[in-house]
C-alpha positions in Angstrom: 9.7 -11.6 5.2 7.5 -8.6 6.1 8.5 -8.7 9.8 12.0 -7.6 8.7 10.7 -4.8 6.5 8.5 -3.1 9.1 8.7 -3.3 12.9 5.8 -4.4 15.1 5.9 -0.9 16.8 5.3 0.8 13.4 2.5 -1.6 12.6 0.9 -0.8 16.0 1.2 2.9 15.3 -0.4 2.5 11.9 -3.3 0.5 13.5 -3.7 3.1 16.2 -3.6 6.0 13.7 -6.1 4.3 11.3 -8.7 4.2 14.1 -9.2 7.9 13.6 -9.2 7.9 9.8 -12.4 9.3 8.4 -12.0 7.7 4.9 -10.5 4.6 3.6 -7.3 4.8 1.6 -6.2 2.6 -1.2 -2.5 1.7 -2.0 -2.6 1.0 -5.7 0.5 -0.7 -7.1 1.3 -0.8 -10.8 1.3 -4.2 -12.4 4.3 -5.7 -14.1 7.5 -7.7 -13.5 10.3 -6.6 -11.2 12.4 -8.7 -8.9 11.5 -6.4 -5.9 7.8 -6.2 -6.7 6.8 -9.2 -4.5 8.6 -7.7 -1.6 6.9 -4.3 -2.1 3.5 -6.0 -2.5 4.1 -7.9 0.7 5.1 -4.7 2.5 2.0 -2.8 1.4 -0.2 -5.8 2.3 1.3 -6.0 5.7 0.4 -2.3 6.2 -3.1 -2.9 4.9 -3.7 -5.8 7.2 -3.6 -3.5 10.2 -6.9 -1.8 9.3 -10.0 -2.3 7.2 -9.6 1.3 6.1 -6.4 0.5 4.2 -6.7 -1.5 1.0 -4.1 -2.8 -1.5 -5.0 -3.0 -5.1 -3.1 -3.9 -8.2 -3.8 -2.0 -11.4 -2.4 -1.3 -14.9 -1.4 2.3 -15.0 -0.2 2.1 -18.6 2.0 5.2 -19.0 1.0 7.0 -15.8 3.5 5.2 -13.7 6.9 4.1 -15.1 7.7 1.1 -13.0 6.1 -2.1 -11.7 7.4 -1.0 -8.2 5.5 2.3 -8.3 2.3 2.9 -6.4 -0.1 5.7 -5.6 -2.2 6.5 -2.6 -5.9 7.1 -3.4 -8.8 8.3 -1.3 -12.3 9.0 -2.5 -11.2 7.2 -5.8 -8.7 10.0 -6.5 -4.9 9.9 -6.4 -3.2 11.9 -3.7 0.2 11.4 -5.2 
């Protein structure tokens, strides 16, 4: 499924870009139920699999994020938006 969501060229570009990353980043997806959530989680995991500097994590954001298909980008354990 993920091959259709993101091209091999983009994955190669992410891998190449991540070689110069100074810090790890974390893609943190809100927990919950949504019919598109597995697809989003697969997409984020596919991106994370390109580098050991990109990590996917699931977390309960309570009222901080409205939807189970919301996620934030963190670096140094702080959200960047």
